[in-house]
C-alpha positions in Angstrom: -1.3 8.7 11.6 1.7 9.4 10.1 2.8 11.5 12.8 6.6 11.0 12.3 7.8 11.6 8.9 11.4 11.6 9.7 11.5 7.7 11.3 8.9 6.7 9.0 11.4 7.4 5.6 14.5 6.0 7.5 13.1 2.5 8.0 12.1 3.0 4.1 15.8 3.4 3.2 17.0 1.3 5.9 14.6 -1.7 4.1 16.2 -0.6 0.6 19.4 -1.0 2.2 18.6 -4.3 3.6 16.9 -5.4 -0.5 20.1 -4.6 -1.9 21.5 -8.2 -0.3 18.1 -10.4 -2.5 18.1 -12.7 -4.1 17.8 -12.7 -8.4 14.7 -11.0 -9.6 12.8 -12.4 -12.5 10.6 -12.0 -14.8 7.4 -13.1 -13.3 8.5 -10.8 -9.7 8.1 -7.9 -11.5 4.4 -9.0 -13.3 3.4 -9.6 -10.0 4.8 -6.3 -8.5 3.3 -5.0 -11.2 0.1 -6.8 -10.1 0.1 -6.1 -6.2 0.9 -1.6 -7.2 -2.1 -1.8 -9.8 -4.6 -3.0 -6.6 -2.5 -1.3 -4.3 -2.9 2.1 -6.3 -7.0 1.5 -6.7 -7.3 0.4 -2.8 -4.7 4.1 -2.9 -7.6 6.1 -5.2 -10.5 4.4 -3.2 -9.1 5.9 0.3 -8.7 9.7 -1.2 -12.9 9.3 -2.0 -12.4 8.3 1.5 -10.5 11.2 2.7 -12.6 13.8 0.5 -15.8 12.5 2.1 -15.1 12.0 5.7 -16.0 15.5 7.1 -19.4 14.7 6.1 -19.8 11.7 7.9 -20.7 8.9 5.3 -17.2 7.3 5.4 -14.5 6.7 7.1 -11.1 5.0 7.3 -10.8 2.1 9.1 -6.8 1.7 8.6 -5.9 3.2 12.3 -2.0 4.2 10.9 -4.1 6.5 9.2 -6.4 7.4 11.1 -10.6 8.0 10.9 -10.6 10.6 8.8 -7.5 11.4 7.3 -5.9 14.0 5.0 -4.6 13.9 1.5 -1.8 14.2 2.1 -1.8 11.8 5.3 -3.2 8.9 2.3 -0.4 10.3 0.1 2.5 9.7 2.4 1.3 6.1 3.6 0.7 4.5 0.4 3.6 5.8 -1.2 5.7 5.1 1.9 3.6 1.6 1.9 4.1 0.7 -2.1 8.5 1.3 -1.3 8.1 -1.0 1.3 6.3 -4.0 -0.3 8.7 -4.0 -2.6 11.6 -3.8 0.0 10.5 -6.8 1.2 9.5 -8.9 -1.7 12.8 -8.2 -2.9 14.6 -8.7 0.1 12.6 -12.3 0.2 13.6 -15.7 -1.8 11.9 -16.3 -5.2 9.7 -19.0 -2.9 8.8 -16.7 -0.3 8.8 -13.9 -2.7 6.0 -14.9 -4.6 3.7 -16.0 -1.5 4.5 -12.6 -0.4 3.2 -11.1 -3.9 0.2 -13.1 -4.3 -1.2 -12.6 -0.2 -0.4 -9.1 -0.8 -2.6 -8.8 -4.0 -5.1 -11.3 -2.7 -5.6 -8.4 0.9 -5.8 -5.5 -1.6 -8.7 -7.1 -3.8 -10.7 -7.7 -0.7 -10.2 -3.9 0.6 -11.0 -2.9 -3.1 -14.3 -4.9 -3.3 -15.7 -3.9 -0.4 -15.1 -0.4 -0.7 -16.4 -0.9 -3.8 -19.2 -2.7 -2.4 -20.3 0.6 -0.4 -20.1 3.0 -3.1 -16.1 4.5 -2.8 -14.8 5.4 -6.1 -10.8 5.6 -7.5 -10.3 9.6 -7.0 -6.8 11.2 -7.7 
């Protein structure tokens, strides 16, 4: 669970500062980052669906960072932090590795979204 929010924010700020030294960001980078963010937001909404139902025993979260039955605040903090962190990492990588990172994480998110949909979860905000 996210218990130490000030530490999380410190890590995010440090990452953002490091990313300022990144190589040029292109329109294609923006498109790929937007695609990642779209999948990230869908996963976020499905995770909020888990959070709203997990006390009844039907669903539980498998992400150990959030815990088995996270609050909506924990889910929101986690997904906002990881969205910012993803952008910072992508921005700090050289273009060749940036694209691999973006495509790989989009694939990862798509697998989560697909699995969540197959078990009946919806995107809920």
